[in-house]
C-alpha positions in Angstrom: -250.8 -65.5 -93.8 -249.1 -68.6 -95.2 -246.8 -70.7 -92.9 -243.1 -70.9 -93.6 -241.7 -74.0 -95.1 -240.0 -74.7 -91.6 -243.3 -74.3 -89.9 -244.8 -76.6 -92.4 -242.0 -79.1 -91.8 -242.5 -79.0 -88.1 -246.2 -79.5 -88.5 -245.6 -82.5 -90.6 -243.2 -83.9 -88.0 -245.7 -83.3 -85.3 -248.6 -84.9 -87.1 -246.7 -88.1 -87.8 -245.4 -88.2 -84.2 -249.0 -87.8 -82.9 -250.2 -90.5 -85.1 -247.4 -92.9 -83.9 -248.1 -92.0 -80.4 -251.9 -92.8 -80.8 -251.1 -96.4 -81.9 -248.0 -96.7 -79.6 -245.7 -97.1 -82.5 -242.1 -95.8 -82.2 -240.7 -93.7 -85.2 -237.0 -93.1 -85.8 -236.0 -89.6 -85.0 -236.8 -87.0 -87.6 -233.9 -85.3 -89.4 -232.3 -82.5 -87.4 -232.8 -78.9 -88.5 -229.7 -77.6 -90.1 -227.6 -75.1 -88.1 -224.9 -74.2 -90.7 -226.9 -72.2 -93.3 -225.1 -69.1 -94.4 -228.1 -67.6 -95.8 -227.0 -66.8 -99.3 -229.2 -69.1 -101.1 -226.4 -71.5 -102.2 -227.2 -74.2 -104.9 -227.5 -77.3 -102.8 -228.3 -75.5 -99.7 -228.3 -77.4 -96.4 -232.1 -76.7 -96.2 -232.6 -78.4 -99.6 -231.0 -81.5 -98.1 -233.0 -81.2 -94.9 -236.4 -81.0 -96.8 -235.4 -83.9 -99.0 -234.6 -86.0 -95.8 -237.7 -85.0 -94.2 -239.7 -86.2 -97.2 -238.0 -89.5 -96.9 -238.7 -89.5 -93.1 -242.3 -88.9 -93.7 -242.6 -91.7 -96.2 -241.0 -93.9 -93.8 -243.3 -92.9 -90.9 -246.3 -93.7 -93.2 -245.0 -97.1 -94.1 -244.3 -97.8 -90.4 -247.8 -96.9 -89.4 -249.6 -98.6 -92.3 -251.9 -101.4 -91.3 -250.2 -104.8 -91.7 
C-alpha cells in the first residue's frame, strides 16, 4: 500500500528535522497543515499551496544543512 501524499509530506519533514538534529542545526518551522479544506477538489486548493510551501521548506532545509 502506497503512503498518502500527506503521510509522504510528514515523512519528508521528519527526515529533514532528524538530519538537522544530528548536526545540531535549527530549521525554521515547516508550513502548517491546512485546516480549511472543503474537500471539493477546488482549483487552487489549500493543499496545493501547502505542498508548494513544503517543497520550498525542504529546499531551504537542504541549503541550511549543506556543508559550508
